[in-house]
N, C-alpha and C positions, 0 to 999 in steps of 0.2 A: 238227623236234625236238619230242618230247613233254615236257611239264613233268614233273619228277621226282616231284612229289606228286600225280600224276594221279588215282589211285584209292585210294591208301593214306592220304591225309590227313596225311602226314608228310614228312620230308625224305629218307627212304631210297628206294631204287628199289622201286616197287610190284610186287606179284606179278601184277598185272593190267595190261593196256594198253587204251586206248580204241579202240573200233571203231565206225564209223558204222552206225547201224541201217539206213540206206538203201544201204549197201554202198560208199559213196564211200571212196577211199583218202586218208587224212589225210597220211601221210608223203610229203613231196615236193610237196605242194600248199600253197603259201604262204597262200592264203586260208583253207583249212580248218585249217591249223596255227595261224593267228592266231585264228580263231574258237574253236578248242579252248582256247587260252590264256585267252581271255575267259571262256568257259563254265566253265573250271576255276576261275578267280578268283571268279566269282560263286558257285559251289558251295562253295568253301572258305569264303567269307563266310557262307553259310548254316550251315555246320558250326560256325564260330566263334560265331555268334549263338546257336545252340542250345546249344552247350557252355557258354557264359557264363551261360545261364539255368538250367542244370541243377545240381541238388544230388545227383545220383546218384553212386554209386561209380565210380571211374575205369574199371574194366573195362566196366561197363554203358555209360558215356559213350562209350568207344571203339567199341563195337559200334553204338551209336546214331549216332555220327559217320559210320561206314562206311555205314550204311543211308541216312542223310540224303544223303551225298555221291553214292552210287550212284543214288538216286531223282532227285536234282537233275540228274545227268548224263543219265539216261534221259529225263527230260522235255525235254532239249535234243538228243536224238537219238543218244546214245552207249550202247554196251554195254561192260561190262568183260569182257575175254576173257583167259584165262590166257596168260602169256608163254611 
């Protein structure tokens, strides 16, 4: 099961889903699902940290949050792919 906030940074269903860069299938692999949850939590923390330090308008913060999250997940071996 993929976390609902995987790439959108919110509580609604994201328009993207995580795919491993190395081609491993996440769904149905308990170890990879667990790692995805951990990586998602770490990246959400980075977004929250950056957002709390920003004085930019909400729209700009929203785009920055998406960029930060995508970059963080990419560093951990994930790509966002359309649903």
